[in-house]
N, C-alpha and C positions, 0 to 999 in steps of 0.2 A: 891574328893572334893565336896563341897556343894554349890549350887546356889539357891537363893530364890527370887521368884517374887510374888507379892501380889497385890490385888486390884480387883475391880468388872468388869473392862473392859476386857471381854473375847476375844474380837477381838485382842486387843494389846497383850494379854497373849498368844493367839494361834500363833500370828506372832512371838513372842519371842521364843516360843517352837520350831517353825520351824527353826528359826535361829540357835538354839542349835543343831538341827539335821544336818543342812547343814554344820555347822562348824565342827561337829564331823566327818561326812563322808569325808569332805575335808582334815581334819588333818590326818585321818587314811590312806587316799589314798596317801597323800604326803609322809608319813613315810614308805610307802611300805608294810603296814600290809596286809596280805592276807584277802580277803573278809570274809572268814569263821571265822576269829579271832576277829571280833568286833561284838557287839550286841547292839541293841536298844530295851529297854523294856518300856512299858507304863502301868500305873495303874491309873484308873479314878474312884474316889470315888463317882462321880455323876451317873455313869452308871453301876458300878460293885459292887457286894457284897463282900467287902474286909475284911479280918480278920487281926488282929494285927500279927498273926503268919505268914500269907502269906507275909505281908509287911516286917516283920523282915527278912524273907528269901531273899526278894528282895534287902535288904540293903547289903547282903553279896555277895561275888564274885560268879557269876553264874556257872562258869565251869572252870576247869583247862585248857581247850582248848580255852577259850575266854580271850584274853589279854586286850581288850579294851571294855568298857561297858558304855553306856549312859542310865540312868534310869530316866524316867519322872514320877513324882507323881502329879496328878491333884486333888486338893481338897480332900485329903485323911484324913486329920487330924480332920475335923469336924465330919466325920462319924466314925472315929477310933481314938478317943482322947488318948487312951492308948499308941498309937504309940509315942507320945511325950516323955514318960518315956524311951522308948527303944532308941530313938534318943539321949536323955541325957546320957544314959549309954554308947553309942557308939560314943559320940561326938569326942573324940580324934582320934579314929580309922578312922572315916569317913572323918575327915579333912585331914588325910594323905593318904587316899585311892586313887588309880589311877582311880577308877571309877568316872564318873561324875554323880552326883545325883542332879537333878533339881526338885524343889518343887514349885508348884503354888497353893496358897490358895486365894480364892476369898475374904473371910472376916475373916482373922485370929484373934484369940483371942490374947490379950495382951501378955500372957505368951509364945504363939507360936512365935509371932513376936520378942519378946525379945531373945528367943533361937536362931533363925536364924540370927538375927543381930549380935549376939556374935560368932556364929560358921560358918557362910557362907563366902565363898570367896567373894561374892557380893550379895547385896539385891537391888531390884528395884521395884518401885511401878507402877502398871498398872492402873492409875486413869482415870476417864472419861475425855475426851478432853473438853476444854472450847469451847464456841460458835465460837470464832475466830479461834482456832486451828482446829475445825471440818470443818469450811468453807475452810480453806487452804487445809485440807486433801481431801475434796471433789473435789476441783479444780485440785489438783495434780493427783488424781485417774482418773478423767475424762480425763485429758490430756494424761495420760498413755494409756488409752483405745481408744484414738483418737476421743473423743467426745467434742463438744462445747455446753455448757449448757447456756440457757438463764436464766434471773433472775427469771421469773415465774416458770420455770422448777425446779430450785434449791430450791425455796421456797416450792414447792409442795413436793419435796423429803424430805426436812427437816421436814416438818409438819408430813409426814407419818412416818418418823424415830423417831419422838418424842424425840429429844435430851434433851429437858428441863423437860421431865417427869421422870419416874422411870427407864428408859432404860439407863444403864451405857455403853452400847455398840452399839450405833446407826450406827456404821460403817457397821455392818452386813446388816442392812436394806438398807443403802445407796449403798453398793456394789451390792446387789441384784437388786436394781432399775437401776443401771448403766448397769449391765449385761443384764437385760430385755430390756433396751433401745437399746443396741447393737443388740440383736437378732431380735427386731422388727423394727429397724430404717431403713430409706432408705439406699440403697447400699452405697451411698457416705459417710455415717457417720460410717460405720462398720470399725472395726479394726481387726487385726490378733490376738486378745486376746485369741481366742479359737483355734489358730493354722491355718493350711492351710485348710480352709473350701472349700467344693466343689463349683464350679462355680454356680451351680443351686441355691445354698443357697444365693448367693450374687446378684441374679438378682434384678434389680430395680423394685419395685412395687410387688414383690412376696408376696402372702398372708401369714399372720403370722400363724405359727403352734401352737401358745400358746393356742387357744381355745381347740384344740385336746389334748394337753398335760395336761391342767387342767382337762379334762374329764377322761383321763387315770388315773390320780391320785385320782379322786373322784369316779370312777366306781368300781363295784364289780365283781369278778370272770371273766367270759368270756366277760363281758362288756368292759374290758380293751383292749382285742384283737380286739373286734368289732370296738372300737373307733380307734385303730391303723389302721385297714383295711380301715375305712372311710377316715382317713387322707391320706393313700396311694392313694385311689381313687380320692381324691381332688388334687393330684399331689405333695404331700409332700414326697420326697424321704427319706429313712432311715437316711442318713447323715444329713438331715435337721431337723429331729426330735430329734436325740440323744442329741444335745446340750441344747435345752430347757428342756429336761428331766433331764439332769445333773444339770441345774440351779435350777429346782424345787426341786430336792432331796437336794441340798445344802441349798436352802431357808428354807426347813423344818428341817434342821440339821439332816438328815437321813444319817449318816456317812457310814454305811454298804452298803446302797443302792447306795450312791454316788461312793464308791469304786468299787462296782459291775458294775456300769455304765461306769466308766473309763475303766475297763477291756473289756466291750462290745464295747466301742468306738475304743479301740486299735485293737480288733479282726476284727471290721468292716473295719478298714483301711488296715489291713494285708490281709484280705480276702474279698475284695469288692464285688466279685461275689455273696457271700452269706450274704451280709450285712443285708438283710431283715430278714433272719433266726436268725442272732446274736441278732438283736434288738428285735425280737419277744421273744426270750428266756429271755432277760433282763426284758421285760414288764411282762412276766409270773412270773418272780422271785420277782416282786414288791410286790406280795401278802404277802411275808414274813415280810415286813416292814410297810405296810400301814394298 
């Protein structure tokens, strides 16, 4: 079956795609399907060089051994317009398929929108939030993170996010600002958003690691390790540095680096005696993405 979401708000679109993933995994676990028998595939037209042939194959059942499949297509039709003809040819088959095919198009052409409105199980628009909706979103998000925002603080965040400009997804900037506030705020305002942080990280008045993190991302070659060593000399333990690094990778939309950082953070928790080495390897690996 086909689901279609469209609109320029990438934050809302990403959230909806996550919901599809979560619902898919929940459904397969409830039905007792073995883990090896379900599959999630993703194709991103903004970051991958995709051909109509490869996308055509993706529309078909991946394997005889895979009983359940979720396939996410992100902005593939703008770069591969011939895919629409393939979709038209397969319309009846895809509507009856057990595979769940989810398409997100940021700015679909009229003919693309018409096709999906006719052939999708459901279509949903991911439009930019109004000023009132965005204000409610910010208040709710801050509450979830255990933060109390003053009027001036909110106004500054809104101005930086530029919701009235060309930015259709100011939620990214606002979320980044909130996370930065958590990491640099006094201990009383921190939440458990990043999990069970080490007590040293929660000390009131502890200096912020952000200046070092900024230099790590802007330095070249051995400069990154040198900055890391200076941070350690200043009393910033590895567990205190990894979270700002993750925030910075997320802020820059460096997905691969963010995933690598999550693995590093997990390794640091499992092997705390060697946390410094795990973090050092992650910082060295940053050269592949910066």
